[in-house]
mmCIF file of the N, C-alpha and C atoms, coordinates in Angstrom:
data_MODEL
# 
_entry.id   MODEL 
# 
loop_
_atom_site.group_PDB 
_atom_site.id 
_atom_site.type_symbol 
_atom_site.label_atom_id 
_atom_site.label_alt_id 
_atom_site.label_comp_id 
_atom_site.label_asym_id 
_atom_site.label_entity_id 
_atom_site.label_seq_id 
_atom_site.pdbx_PDB_ins_code 
_atom_site.Cartn_x 
_atom_site.Cartn_y 
_atom_site.Cartn_z 
_atom_site.occupancy 
_atom_site.B_iso_or_equiv 
_atom_site.pdbx_formal_charge 
_atom_site.auth_seq_id 
_atom_site.auth_comp_id 
_atom_site.auth_asym_id 
_atom_site.auth_atom_id 
_atom_site.pdbx_PDB_model_num 
ATOM 1   N N  . UNK A 1 1  ? 44.819  -36.505 41.653 1.00 0.00 ? 1  UNK A N  1 
ATOM 2   C CA . UNK A 1 1  ? 43.842  -36.148 40.749 1.00 0.00 ? 1  UNK A CA 1 
ATOM 3   C C  . UNK A 1 1  ? 43.844  -37.166 39.646 1.00 0.00 ? 1  UNK A C  1 
ATOM 4   N N  . UNK A 1 2  ? 42.562  -37.563 39.371 1.00 0.00 ? 2  UNK A N  1 
ATOM 5   C CA . UNK A 1 2  ? 42.454  -38.504 38.224 1.00 0.00 ? 2  UNK A CA 1 
ATOM 6   C C  . UNK A 1 2  ? 41.861  -37.704 37.108 1.00 0.00 ? 2  UNK A C  1 
ATOM 7   N N  . UNK A 1 3  ? 42.347  -38.115 35.813 1.00 0.00 ? 3  UNK A N  1 
ATOM 8   C CA . UNK A 1 3  ? 41.694  -37.456 34.786 1.00 0.00 ? 3  UNK A CA 1 
ATOM 9   C C  . UNK A 1 3  ? 40.697  -38.459 34.087 1.00 0.00 ? 3  UNK A C  1 
ATOM 10  N N  . UNK A 1 4  ? 39.672  -37.959 33.618 1.00 0.00 ? 4  UNK A N  1 
ATOM 11  C CA . UNK A 1 4  ? 38.667  -38.737 33.085 1.00 0.00 ? 4  UNK A CA 1 
ATOM 12  C C  . UNK A 1 4  ? 38.761  -38.710 31.564 1.00 0.00 ? 4  UNK A C  1 
ATOM 13  N N  . UNK A 1 5  ? 38.477  -39.717 30.892 1.00 0.00 ? 5  UNK A N  1 
ATOM 14  C CA . UNK A 1 5  ? 38.465  -39.727 29.468 1.00 0.00 ? 5  UNK A CA 1 
ATOM 15  C C  . UNK A 1 5  ? 37.002  -39.208 29.025 1.00 0.00 ? 5  UNK A C  1 
ATOM 16  N N  . UNK A 1 6  ? 37.109  -38.306 28.025 1.00 0.00 ? 6  UNK A N  1 
ATOM 17  C CA . UNK A 1 6  ? 35.748  -37.855 27.431 1.00 0.00 ? 6  UNK A CA 1 
ATOM 18  C C  . UNK A 1 6  ? 35.034  -38.912 26.591 1.00 0.00 ? 6  UNK A C  1 
ATOM 19  N N  . UNK A 1 7  ? 33.797  -38.965 26.836 1.00 0.00 ? 7  UNK A N  1 
ATOM 20  C CA . UNK A 1 7  ? 32.974  -40.070 26.091 1.00 0.00 ? 7  UNK A CA 1 
ATOM 21  C C  . UNK A 1 7  ? 33.088  -39.785 24.497 1.00 0.00 ? 7  UNK A C  1 
ATOM 22  N N  . UNK A 1 8  ? 33.078  -40.757 23.773 1.00 0.00 ? 8  UNK A N  1 
ATOM 23  C CA . UNK A 1 8  ? 33.088  -40.506 22.318 1.00 0.00 ? 8  UNK A CA 1 
ATOM 24  C C  . UNK A 1 8  ? 32.029  -39.591 21.830 1.00 0.00 ? 8  UNK A C  1 
ATOM 25  N N  . UNK A 1 9  ? 32.271  -38.845 20.836 1.00 0.00 ? 9  UNK A N  1 
ATOM 26  C CA . UNK A 1 9  ? 31.176  -37.915 20.312 1.00 0.00 ? 9  UNK A CA 1 
ATOM 27  C C  . UNK A 1 9  ? 30.050  -38.645 19.777 1.00 0.00 ? 9  UNK A C  1 
ATOM 28  N N  . UNK A 1 10 ? 28.887  -38.069 19.790 1.00 0.00 ? 10 UNK A N  1 
ATOM 29  C CA . UNK A 1 10 ? 27.651  -38.688 19.375 1.00 0.00 ? 10 UNK A CA 1 
ATOM 30  C C  . UNK A 1 10 ? 27.224  -38.638 17.949 1.00 0.00 ? 10 UNK A C  1 
ATOM 31  N N  . UNK A 1 11 ? 28.378  -38.729 17.129 1.00 0.00 ? 11 UNK A N  1 
ATOM 32  C CA . UNK A 1 11 ? 28.139  -38.516 15.648 1.00 0.00 ? 11 UNK A CA 1 
ATOM 33  C C  . UNK A 1 11 ? 27.774  -39.766 15.044 1.00 0.00 ? 11 UNK A C  1 
ATOM 34  N N  . UNK A 1 12 ? 26.808  -39.673 14.052 1.00 0.00 ? 12 UNK A N  1 
ATOM 35  C CA . UNK A 1 12 ? 26.388  -40.857 13.400 1.00 0.00 ? 12 UNK A CA 1 
ATOM 36  C C  . UNK A 1 12 ? 27.309  -41.248 12.245 1.00 0.00 ? 12 UNK A C  1 
ATOM 37  N N  . UNK A 1 13 ? 27.618  -42.490 12.112 1.00 0.00 ? 13 UNK A N  1 
ATOM 38  C CA . UNK A 1 13 ? 28.454  -42.776 10.998 1.00 0.00 ? 13 UNK A CA 1 
ATOM 39  C C  . UNK A 1 13 ? 27.787  -42.563 9.516  1.00 0.00 ? 13 UNK A C  1 
ATOM 40  N N  . UNK A 1 14 ? 28.565  -42.405 8.585  1.00 0.00 ? 14 UNK A N  1 
ATOM 41  C CA . UNK A 1 14 ? 27.935  -42.192 7.194  1.00 0.00 ? 14 UNK A CA 1 
ATOM 42  C C  . UNK A 1 14 ? 27.031  -40.903 7.171  1.00 0.00 ? 14 UNK A C  1 
ATOM 43  N N  . UNK A 1 15 ? 27.378  -39.938 7.968  1.00 0.00 ? 15 UNK A N  1 
ATOM 44  C CA . UNK A 1 15 ? 26.619  -38.673 8.108  1.00 0.00 ? 15 UNK A CA 1 
ATOM 45  C C  . UNK A 1 15 ? 27.484  -37.497 7.645  1.00 0.00 ? 15 UNK A C  1 
ATOM 46  N N  . UNK A 1 16 ? 26.979  -36.596 6.871  1.00 0.00 ? 16 UNK A N  1 
ATOM 47  C CA . UNK A 1 16 ? 27.796  -35.307 6.502  1.00 0.00 ? 16 UNK A CA 1 
ATOM 48  C C  . UNK A 1 16 ? 26.999  -34.150 7.261  1.00 0.00 ? 16 UNK A C  1 
ATOM 49  N N  . UNK A 1 17 ? 27.746  -33.429 7.936  1.00 0.00 ? 17 UNK A N  1 
ATOM 50  C CA . UNK A 1 17 ? 27.481  -32.161 8.625  1.00 0.00 ? 17 UNK A CA 1 
ATOM 51  C C  . UNK A 1 17 ? 27.955  -30.980 7.819  1.00 0.00 ? 17 UNK A C  1 
ATOM 52  N N  . UNK A 1 18 ? 27.013  -30.057 7.601  1.00 0.00 ? 18 UNK A N  1 
ATOM 53  C CA . UNK A 1 18 ? 27.413  -28.920 6.924  1.00 0.00 ? 18 UNK A CA 1 
ATOM 54  C C  . UNK A 1 18 ? 26.892  -27.706 7.530  1.00 0.00 ? 18 UNK A C  1 
ATOM 55  N N  . UNK A 1 19 ? 27.448  -26.611 7.490  1.00 0.00 ? 19 UNK A N  1 
ATOM 56  C CA . UNK A 1 19 ? 27.123  -25.233 7.972  1.00 0.00 ? 19 UNK A CA 1 
ATOM 57  C C  . UNK A 1 19 ? 27.458  -24.170 7.093  1.00 0.00 ? 19 UNK A C  1 
ATOM 58  N N  . UNK A 1 20 ? 26.788  -23.040 7.015  1.00 0.00 ? 20 UNK A N  1 
ATOM 59  C CA . UNK A 1 20 ? 27.091  -22.029 6.150  1.00 0.00 ? 20 UNK A CA 1 
ATOM 60  C C  . UNK A 1 20 ? 26.394  -20.659 6.684  1.00 0.00 ? 20 UNK A C  1 
ATOM 61  N N  . UNK A 1 21 ? 26.918  -19.528 6.293  1.00 0.00 ? 21 UNK A N  1 
ATOM 62  C CA . UNK A 1 21 ? 26.115  -18.390 6.410  1.00 0.00 ? 21 UNK A CA 1 
ATOM 63  C C  . UNK A 1 21 ? 26.425  -17.426 5.271  1.00 0.00 ? 21 UNK A C  1 
ATOM 64  N N  . UNK A 1 22 ? 25.631  -16.710 4.910  1.00 0.00 ? 22 UNK A N  1 
ATOM 65  C CA . UNK A 1 22 ? 25.828  -15.894 3.822  1.00 0.00 ? 22 UNK A CA 1 
ATOM 66  C C  . UNK A 1 22 ? 25.237  -14.443 3.857  1.00 0.00 ? 22 UNK A C  1 
ATOM 67  N N  . UNK A 1 23 ? 25.333  -13.716 2.795  1.00 0.00 ? 23 UNK A N  1 
ATOM 68  C CA . UNK A 1 23 ? 24.850  -12.330 2.856  1.00 0.00 ? 23 UNK A CA 1 
ATOM 69  C C  . UNK A 1 23 ? 24.364  -11.959 1.448  1.00 0.00 ? 23 UNK A C  1 
ATOM 70  N N  . UNK A 1 24 ? 23.106  -11.336 1.551  1.00 0.00 ? 24 UNK A N  1 
ATOM 71  C CA . UNK A 1 24 ? 22.439  -10.974 0.315  1.00 0.00 ? 24 UNK A CA 1 
ATOM 72  C C  . UNK A 1 24 ? 22.247  -9.567  0.341  1.00 0.00 ? 24 UNK A C  1 
ATOM 73  N N  . UNK A 1 25 ? 22.536  -8.803  -0.708 1.00 0.00 ? 25 UNK A N  1 
ATOM 74  C CA . UNK A 1 25 ? 22.330  -7.338  -0.689 1.00 0.00 ? 25 UNK A CA 1 
ATOM 75  C C  . UNK A 1 25 ? 21.439  -7.075  -1.894 1.00 0.00 ? 25 UNK A C  1 
ATOM 76  N N  . UNK A 1 26 ? 20.585  -6.125  -1.703 1.00 0.00 ? 26 UNK A N  1 
ATOM 77  C CA . UNK A 1 26 ? 19.664  -5.698  -2.726 1.00 0.00 ? 26 UNK A CA 1 
ATOM 78  C C  . UNK A 1 26 ? 19.297  -4.181  -2.407 1.00 0.00 ? 26 UNK A C  1 
ATOM 79  N N  . UNK A 1 27 ? 18.904  -3.359  -3.399 1.00 0.00 ? 27 UNK A N  1 
ATOM 80  C CA . UNK A 1 27 ? 18.506  -1.999  -3.204 1.00 0.00 ? 27 UNK A CA 1 
ATOM 81  C C  . UNK A 1 27 ? 17.358  -2.042  -2.337 1.00 0.00 ? 27 UNK A C  1 
ATOM 82  N N  . UNK A 1 28 ? 17.170  -0.945  -1.413 1.00 0.00 ? 28 UNK A N  1 
ATOM 83  C CA . UNK A 1 28 ? 16.003  -0.973  -0.606 1.00 0.00 ? 28 UNK A CA 1 
ATOM 84  C C  . UNK A 1 28 ? 14.736  -0.682  -1.406 1.00 0.00 ? 28 UNK A C  1 
ATOM 85  N N  . UNK A 1 29 ? 13.641  -1.275  -0.952 1.00 0.00 ? 29 UNK A N  1 
ATOM 86  C CA . UNK A 1 29 ? 12.348  -1.066  -1.597 1.00 0.00 ? 29 UNK A CA 1 
ATOM 87  C C  . UNK A 1 29 ? 11.209  -0.465  -0.752 1.00 0.00 ? 29 UNK A C  1 
ATOM 88  N N  . UNK A 1 30 ? 11.595  -0.267  0.509  1.00 0.00 ? 30 UNK A N  1 
ATOM 89  C CA . UNK A 1 30 ? 10.697  0.170   1.515  1.00 0.00 ? 30 UNK A CA 1 
ATOM 90  C C  . UNK A 1 30 ? 11.299  1.366   2.287  1.00 0.00 ? 30 UNK A C  1 
ATOM 91  N N  . UNK A 1 31 ? 10.568  2.352   2.675  1.00 0.00 ? 31 UNK A N  1 
ATOM 92  C CA . UNK A 1 31 ? 11.076  3.431   3.515  1.00 0.00 ? 31 UNK A CA 1 
ATOM 93  C C  . UNK A 1 31 ? 9.817   3.676   4.513  1.00 0.00 ? 31 UNK A C  1 
ATOM 94  N N  . UNK A 1 32 ? 10.316  3.938   5.759  1.00 0.00 ? 32 UNK A N  1 
ATOM 95  C CA . UNK A 1 32 ? 9.498   4.282   6.832  1.00 0.00 ? 32 UNK A CA 1 
ATOM 96  C C  . UNK A 1 32 ? 9.742   5.878   7.189  1.00 0.00 ? 32 UNK A C  1 
ATOM 97  N N  . UNK A 1 33 ? 8.581   6.513   7.086  1.00 0.00 ? 33 UNK A N  1 
ATOM 98  C CA . UNK A 1 33 ? 8.637   7.934   7.285  1.00 0.00 ? 33 UNK A CA 1 
ATOM 99  C C  . UNK A 1 33 ? 7.667   8.212   8.368  1.00 0.00 ? 33 UNK A C  1 
ATOM 100 N N  . UNK A 1 34 ? 8.110   8.989   9.289  1.00 0.00 ? 34 UNK A N  1 
ATOM 101 C CA . UNK A 1 34 ? 7.199   9.323   10.544 1.00 0.00 ? 34 UNK A CA 1 
ATOM 102 C C  . UNK A 1 34 ? 7.184   10.793  10.650 1.00 0.00 ? 34 UNK A C  1 
ATOM 103 N N  . UNK A 1 35 ? 6.096   11.284  10.906 1.00 0.00 ? 35 UNK A N  1 
ATOM 104 C CA . UNK A 1 35 ? 5.943   12.757  11.100 1.00 0.00 ? 35 UNK A CA 1 
ATOM 105 C C  . UNK A 1 35 ? 5.165   12.955  12.472 1.00 0.00 ? 35 UNK A C  1 
ATOM 106 N N  . UNK A 1 36 ? 5.842   13.699  13.442 1.00 0.00 ? 36 UNK A N  1 
ATOM 107 C CA . UNK A 1 36 ? 5.085   14.028  14.650 1.00 0.00 ? 36 UNK A CA 1 
ATOM 108 C C  . UNK A 1 36 ? 4.653   15.486  14.609 1.00 0.00 ? 36 UNK A C  1 
ATOM 109 N N  . UNK A 1 37 ? 3.346   15.665  14.670 1.00 0.00 ? 37 UNK A N  1 
ATOM 110 C CA . UNK A 1 37 ? 2.723   17.029  14.740 1.00 0.00 ? 37 UNK A CA 1 
ATOM 111 C C  . UNK A 1 37 ? 2.192   17.274  16.150 1.00 0.00 ? 37 UNK A C  1 
ATOM 112 N N  . UNK A 1 38 ? 2.561   18.514  16.572 1.00 0.00 ? 38 UNK A N  1 
ATOM 113 C CA . UNK A 1 38 ? 2.195   19.022  17.875 1.00 0.00 ? 38 UNK A CA 1 
ATOM 114 C C  . UNK A 1 38 ? 1.603   20.393  17.616 1.00 0.00 ? 38 UNK A C  1 
ATOM 115 N N  . UNK A 1 39 ? 0.495   20.633  18.421 1.00 0.00 ? 39 UNK A N  1 
ATOM 116 C CA . UNK A 1 39 ? -0.093  21.920  18.399 1.00 0.00 ? 39 UNK A CA 1 
ATOM 117 C C  . UNK A 1 39 ? -0.617  22.240  19.804 1.00 0.00 ? 39 UNK A C  1 
ATOM 118 N N  . UNK A 1 40 ? -0.542  23.525  20.131 1.00 0.00 ? 40 UNK A N  1 
ATOM 119 C CA . UNK A 1 40 ? -1.019  24.055  21.374 1.00 0.00 ? 40 UNK A CA 1 
ATOM 120 C C  . UNK A 1 40 ? -1.923  25.267  21.131 1.00 0.00 ? 40 UNK A C  1 
ATOM 121 N N  . UNK A 1 41 ? -3.051  25.242  21.808 1.00 0.00 ? 41 UNK A N  1 
ATOM 122 C CA . UNK A 1 41 ? -3.938  26.375  21.756 1.00 0.00 ? 41 UNK A CA 1 
ATOM 123 C C  . UNK A 1 41 ? -4.746  26.608  22.991 1.00 0.00 ? 41 UNK A C  1 
ATOM 124 N N  . UNK A 1 42 ? -5.732  27.506  23.018 1.00 0.00 ? 42 UNK A N  1 
ATOM 125 C CA . UNK A 1 42 ? -6.318  27.796  24.144 1.00 0.00 ? 42 UNK A CA 1 
ATOM 126 C C  . UNK A 1 42 ? -7.388  26.699  24.573 1.00 0.00 ? 42 UNK A C  1 
ATOM 127 N N  . UNK A 1 43 ? -7.864  26.008  23.437 1.00 0.00 ? 43 UNK A N  1 
ATOM 128 C CA . UNK A 1 43 ? -8.920  25.001  23.625 1.00 0.00 ? 43 UNK A CA 1 
ATOM 129 C C  . UNK A 1 43 ? -8.509  23.675  22.906 1.00 0.00 ? 43 UNK A C  1 
ATOM 130 N N  . UNK A 1 44 ? -8.986  22.634  23.380 1.00 0.00 ? 44 UNK A N  1 
ATOM 131 C CA . UNK A 1 44 ? -8.650  21.407  22.697 1.00 0.00 ? 44 UNK A CA 1 
ATOM 132 C C  . UNK A 1 44 ? -8.995  21.308  21.254 1.00 0.00 ? 44 UNK A C  1 
ATOM 133 N N  . UNK A 1 45 ? -10.220 21.958  20.959 1.00 0.00 ? 45 UNK A N  1 
ATOM 134 C CA . UNK A 1 45 ? -10.659 21.893  19.514 1.00 0.00 ? 45 UNK A CA 1 
ATOM 135 C C  . UNK A 1 45 ? -9.806  22.796  18.708 1.00 0.00 ? 45 UNK A C  1 
ATOM 136 N N  . UNK A 1 46 ? -9.364  23.951  19.215 1.00 0.00 ? 46 UNK A N  1 
ATOM 137 C CA . UNK A 1 46 ? -8.472  24.842  18.507 1.00 0.00 ? 46 UNK A CA 1 
ATOM 138 C C  . UNK A 1 46 ? -7.129  24.219  18.179 1.00 0.00 ? 46 UNK A C  1 
ATOM 139 N N  . UNK A 1 47 ? -6.617  23.489  19.226 1.00 0.00 ? 47 UNK A N  1 
ATOM 140 C CA . UNK A 1 47 ? -5.414  22.646  18.989 1.00 0.00 ? 47 UNK A CA 1 
ATOM 141 C C  . UNK A 1 47 ? -5.634  21.500  17.991 1.00 0.00 ? 47 UNK A C  1 
ATOM 142 N N  . UNK A 1 48 ? -6.626  20.809  18.058 1.00 0.00 ? 48 UNK A N  1 
ATOM 143 C CA . UNK A 1 48 ? -6.943  19.828  17.087 1.00 0.00 ? 48 UNK A CA 1 
ATOM 144 C C  . UNK A 1 48 ? -6.959  20.368  15.679 1.00 0.00 ? 48 UNK A C  1 
ATOM 145 N N  . UNK A 1 49 ? -7.780  21.592  15.447 1.00 0.00 ? 49 UNK A N  1 
ATOM 146 C CA . UNK A 1 49 ? -7.905  22.172  14.183 1.00 0.00 ? 49 UNK A CA 1 
ATOM 147 C C  . UNK A 1 49 ? -6.474  22.579  13.707 1.00 0.00 ? 49 UNK A C  1 
ATOM 148 N N  . UNK A 1 50 ? -5.622  23.152  14.535 1.00 0.00 ? 50 UNK A N  1 
ATOM 149 C CA . UNK A 1 50 ? -4.276  23.504  14.121 1.00 0.00 ? 50 UNK A CA 1 
ATOM 150 C C  . UNK A 1 50 ? -3.492  22.269  13.748 1.00 0.00 ? 50 UNK A C  1 
ATOM 151 N N  . UNK A 1 51 ? -3.535  21.233  14.434 1.00 0.00 ? 51 UNK A N  1 
ATOM 152 C CA . UNK A 1 51 ? -2.821  20.020  14.120 1.00 0.00 ? 51 UNK A CA 1 
ATOM 153 C C  . UNK A 1 51 ? -3.392  19.453  12.774 1.00 0.00 ? 51 UNK A C  1 
ATOM 154 N N  . UNK A 1 52 ? -4.654  19.497  12.533 1.00 0.00 ? 52 UNK A N  1 
ATOM 155 C CA . UNK A 1 52 ? -5.150  19.018  11.323 1.00 0.00 ? 52 UNK A CA 1 
ATOM 156 C C  . UNK A 1 52 ? -4.673  19.805  10.221 1.00 0.00 ? 52 UNK A C  1 
ATOM 157 N N  . UNK A 1 53 ? -4.633  20.980  10.330 1.00 0.00 ? 53 UNK A N  1 
ATOM 158 C CA . UNK A 1 53 ? -4.125  21.955  9.324  1.00 0.00 ? 53 UNK A CA 1 
ATOM 159 C C  . UNK A 1 53 ? -2.723  21.568  9.072  1.00 0.00 ? 53 UNK A C  1 
ATOM 160 N N  . UNK A 1 54 ? -1.975  21.476  9.951  1.00 0.00 ? 54 UNK A N  1 
ATOM 161 C CA . UNK A 1 54 ? -0.500  21.143  9.833  1.00 0.00 ? 54 UNK A CA 1 
ATOM 162 C C  . UNK A 1 54 ? -0.365  19.669  9.153  1.00 0.00 ? 54 UNK A C  1 
ATOM 163 N N  . UNK A 1 55 ? -1.159  18.727  9.475  1.00 0.00 ? 55 UNK A N  1 
ATOM 164 C CA . UNK A 1 55 ? -1.194  17.512  8.787  1.00 0.00 ? 55 UNK A CA 1 
ATOM 165 C C  . UNK A 1 55 ? -1.546  17.626  7.436  1.00 0.00 ? 55 UNK A C  1 
ATOM 166 N N  . UNK A 1 56 ? -2.454  18.361  7.018  1.00 0.00 ? 56 UNK A N  1 
ATOM 167 C CA . UNK A 1 56 ? -2.812  18.639  5.594  1.00 0.00 ? 56 UNK A CA 1 
ATOM 168 C C  . UNK A 1 56 ? -1.760  19.276  4.757  1.00 0.00 ? 56 UNK A C  1 
ATOM 169 N N  . UNK A 1 57 ? -1.096  20.183  5.501  1.00 0.00 ? 57 UNK A N  1 
ATOM 170 C CA . UNK A 1 57 ? 0.206   20.800  4.851  1.00 0.00 ? 57 UNK A CA 1 
ATOM 171 C C  . UNK A 1 57 ? 1.399   19.727  4.638  1.00 0.00 ? 57 UNK A C  1 
ATOM 172 N N  . UNK A 1 58 ? 1.432   18.847  5.579  1.00 0.00 ? 58 UNK A N  1 
ATOM 173 C CA . UNK A 1 58 ? 2.491   17.698  5.318  1.00 0.00 ? 58 UNK A CA 1 
ATOM 174 C C  . UNK A 1 58 ? 2.049   16.808  4.144  1.00 0.00 ? 58 UNK A C  1 
ATOM 175 N N  . UNK A 1 59 ? 0.679   16.444  4.111  1.00 0.00 ? 59 UNK A N  1 
ATOM 176 C CA . UNK A 1 59 ? 0.186   15.695  3.034  1.00 0.00 ? 59 UNK A CA 1 
ATOM 177 C C  . UNK A 1 59 ? 0.554   16.380  1.682  1.00 0.00 ? 59 UNK A C  1 
ATOM 178 N N  . UNK A 1 60 ? 0.243   17.740  1.578  1.00 0.00 ? 60 UNK A N  1 
ATOM 179 C CA . UNK A 1 60 ? 0.477   18.499  0.372  1.00 0.00 ? 60 UNK A CA 1 
ATOM 180 C C  . UNK A 1 60 ? 1.945   18.581  -0.138 1.00 0.00 ? 60 UNK A C  1 
ATOM 181 N N  . UNK A 1 61 ? 2.837   18.550  0.965  1.00 0.00 ? 61 UNK A N  1 
ATOM 182 C CA . UNK A 1 61 ? 4.327   18.533  0.576  1.00 0.00 ? 61 UNK A CA 1 
ATOM 183 C C  . UNK A 1 61 ? 4.618   17.075  0.079  1.00 0.00 ? 61 UNK A C  1 
ATOM 184 N N  . UNK A 1 62 ? 4.098   16.140  0.682  1.00 0.00 ? 62 UNK A N  1 
ATOM 185 C CA . UNK A 1 62 ? 4.274   14.777  0.100  1.00 0.00 ? 62 UNK A CA 1 
ATOM 186 C C  . UNK A 1 62 ? 3.808   14.642  -1.347 1.00 0.00 ? 62 UNK A C  1 
ATOM 187 N N  . UNK A 1 63 ? 2.606   15.105  -1.547 1.00 0.00 ? 63 UNK A N  1 
ATOM 188 C CA . UNK A 1 63 ? 1.990   14.912  -2.837 1.00 0.00 ? 63 UNK A CA 1 
ATOM 189 C C  . UNK A 1 63 ? 2.992   15.733  -3.928 1.00 0.00 ? 63 UNK A C  1 
ATOM 190 N N  . UNK A 1 64 ? 3.482   16.950  -3.437 1.00 0.00 ? 64 UNK A N  1 
ATOM 191 C CA . UNK A 1 64 ? 4.206   17.750  -4.424 1.00 0.00 ? 64 UNK A CA 1 
ATOM 192 C C  . UNK A 1 64 ? 5.622   16.982  -4.795 1.00 0.00 ? 64 UNK A C  1 
ATOM 193 N N  . UNK A 1 65 ? 5.951   16.170  -3.778 1.00 0.00 ? 65 UNK A N  1 
ATOM 194 C CA . UNK A 1 65 ? 7.252   15.449  -4.031 1.00 0.00 ? 65 UNK A CA 1 
ATOM 195 C C  . UNK A 1 65 ? 6.994   13.959  -4.570 1.00 0.00 ? 65 UNK A C  1 
ATOM 196 N N  . UNK A 1 66 ? 5.739   13.728  -5.187 1.00 0.00 ? 66 UNK A N  1 
ATOM 197 C CA . UNK A 1 66 ? 5.409   12.461  -5.798 1.00 0.00 ? 66 UNK A CA 1 
ATOM 198 C C  . UNK A 1 66 ? 5.204   11.274  -4.863 1.00 0.00 ? 66 UNK A C  1 
ATOM 199 N N  . UNK A 1 67 ? 4.867   11.619  -3.545 1.00 0.00 ? 67 UNK A N  1 
ATOM 200 C CA . UNK A 1 67 ? 4.521   10.564  -2.607 1.00 0.00 ? 67 UNK A CA 1 
ATOM 201 C C  . UNK A 1 67 ? 3.058   10.616  -2.335 1.00 0.00 ? 67 UNK A C  1 
ATOM 202 N N  . UNK A 1 68 ? 2.370   9.501   -2.397 1.00 0.00 ? 68 UNK A N  1 
ATOM 203 C CA . UNK A 1 68 ? 0.988   9.494   -2.185 1.00 0.00 ? 68 UNK A CA 1 
ATOM 204 C C  . UNK A 1 68 ? 0.753   9.129   -0.732 1.00 0.00 ? 68 UNK A C  1 
ATOM 205 N N  . UNK A 1 69 ? 0.277   10.041  0.051  1.00 0.00 ? 69 UNK A N  1 
ATOM 206 C CA . UNK A 1 69 ? 0.073   9.809   1.443  1.00 0.00 ? 69 UNK A CA 1 
ATOM 207 C C  . UNK A 1 69 ? -0.918  8.753   1.860  1.00 0.00 ? 69 UNK A C  1 
ATOM 208 N N  . UNK A 1 70 ? -1.791  8.229   0.873  1.00 0.00 ? 70 UNK A N  1 
ATOM 209 C CA . UNK A 1 70 ? -2.565  7.164   1.145  1.00 0.00 ? 70 UNK A CA 1 
ATOM 210 C C  . UNK A 1 70 ? -1.904  5.781   1.159  1.00 0.00 ? 70 UNK A C  1 
ATOM 211 N N  . UNK A 1 71 ? -0.749  5.731   0.800  1.00 0.00 ? 71 UNK A N  1 
ATOM 212 C CA . UNK A 1 71 ? 0.018   4.461   0.635  1.00 0.00 ? 71 UNK A CA 1 
ATOM 213 C C  . UNK A 1 71 ? 0.413   3.964   1.975  1.00 0.00 ? 71 UNK A C  1 
ATOM 214 N N  . UNK A 1 72 ? 0.359   4.840   3.039  1.00 0.00 ? 72 UNK A N  1 
ATOM 215 C CA . UNK A 1 72 ? 0.732   4.497   4.411  1.00 0.00 ? 72 UNK A CA 1 
ATOM 216 C C  . UNK A 1 72 ? -0.280  4.817   5.367  1.00 0.00 ? 72 UNK A C  1 
ATOM 217 N N  . UNK A 1 73 ? -0.079  4.588   6.681  1.00 0.00 ? 73 UNK A N  1 
ATOM 218 C CA . UNK A 1 73 ? -1.003  4.981   7.547  1.00 0.00 ? 73 UNK A CA 1 
ATOM 219 C C  . UNK A 1 73 ? -1.274  6.595   7.619  1.00 0.00 ? 73 UNK A C  1 
ATOM 220 N N  . UNK A 1 74 ? -2.531  6.974   7.306  1.00 0.00 ? 74 UNK A N  1 
ATOM 221 C CA . UNK A 1 74 ? -2.741  8.442   7.445  1.00 0.00 ? 74 UNK A CA 1 
ATOM 222 C C  . UNK A 1 74 ? -3.843  8.688   8.184  1.00 0.00 ? 74 UNK A C  1 
ATOM 223 N N  . UNK A 1 75 ? -3.544  8.585   9.507  1.00 0.00 ? 75 UNK A N  1 
ATOM 224 C CA . UNK A 1 75 ? -4.512  8.766   10.662 1.00 0.00 ? 75 UNK A CA 1 
ATOM 225 C C  . UNK A 1 75 ? -3.794  9.346   11.822 1.00 0.00 ? 75 UNK A C  1 
ATOM 226 N N  . UNK A 1 76 ? -4.535  9.945   12.682 1.00 0.00 ? 76 UNK A N  1 
ATOM 227 C CA . UNK A 1 76 ? -4.000  10.457  13.861 1.00 0.00 ? 76 UNK A CA 1 
ATOM 228 C C  . UNK A 1 76 ? -3.912  9.324   14.939 1.00 0.00 ? 76 UNK A C  1 
ATOM 229 N N  . UNK A 1 77 ? -2.602  8.973   15.159 1.00 0.00 ? 77 UNK A N  1 
ATOM 230 C CA . UNK A 1 77 ? -2.290  7.824   16.120 1.00 0.00 ? 77 UNK A CA 1 
ATOM 231 C C  . UNK A 1 77 ? -2.554  8.204   17.549 1.00 0.00 ? 77 UNK A C  1 
ATOM 232 N N  . UNK A 1 78 ? -2.284  9.411   17.883 1.00 0.00 ? 78 UNK A N  1 
ATOM 233 C CA . UNK A 1 78 ? -2.195  9.685   19.208 1.00 0.00 ? 78 UNK A CA 1 
ATOM 234 C C  . UNK A 1 78 ? -2.801  11.166  19.468 1.00 0.00 ? 78 UNK A C  1 
ATOM 235 N N  . UNK A 1 79 ? -3.737  11.486  20.131 1.00 0.00 ? 79 UNK A N  1 
ATOM 236 C CA . UNK A 1 79 ? -4.211  12.769  20.463 1.00 0.00 ? 79 UNK A CA 1 
ATOM 237 C C  . UNK A 1 79 ? -4.225  13.024  21.919 1.00 0.00 ? 79 UNK A C  1 
ATOM 238 N N  . UNK A 1 80 ? -3.273  13.888  22.288 1.00 0.00 ? 80 UNK A N  1 
ATOM 239 C CA . UNK A 1 80 ? -3.082  14.280  23.657 1.00 0.00 ? 80 UNK A CA 1 
ATOM 240 C C  . UNK A 1 80 ? -3.447  15.761  23.857 1.00 0.00 ? 80 UNK A C  1 
ATOM 241 N N  . UNK A 1 81 ? -4.212  16.046  24.716 1.00 0.00 ? 81 UNK A N  1 
ATOM 242 C CA . UNK A 1 81 ? -4.487  17.428  25.186 1.00 0.00 ? 81 UNK A CA 1 
ATOM 243 C C  . UNK A 1 81 ? -3.905  17.829  26.442 1.00 0.00 ? 81 UNK A C  1 
ATOM 244 N N  . UNK A 1 82 ? -2.966  18.806  26.489 1.00 0.00 ? 82 UNK A N  1 
ATOM 245 C CA . UNK A 1 82 ? -2.212  19.132  27.638 1.00 0.00 ? 82 UNK A CA 1 
ATOM 246 C C  . UNK A 1 82 ? -2.915  20.469  28.258 1.00 0.00 ? 82 UNK A C  1 
ATOM 247 N N  . UNK A 1 83 ? -3.484  20.318  29.490 1.00 0.00 ? 83 UNK A N  1 
ATOM 248 C CA . UNK A 1 83 ? -4.092  21.514  30.026 1.00 0.00 ? 83 UNK A CA 1 
ATOM 249 C C  . UNK A 1 83 ? -3.154  22.180  30.968 1.00 0.00 ? 83 UNK A C  1 
# 
């Protein structure tokens, strides 16, 4: 068995290499809140109306706790009717 010599490293003369990692901590300034509203009824319109009522009740609770529901997405993202 023959051992081979490693080639010299390809570092440039008169060069400084530096590396670092750090950590920064700060109080949180963003919160993500998600509500899932589900309703079942005899018709799609009745289920939609029930879900709309539940969504408005959720908005009222948010307002009562000092949260403006219009600062985030305030729309129905998914409307599924199960028959």
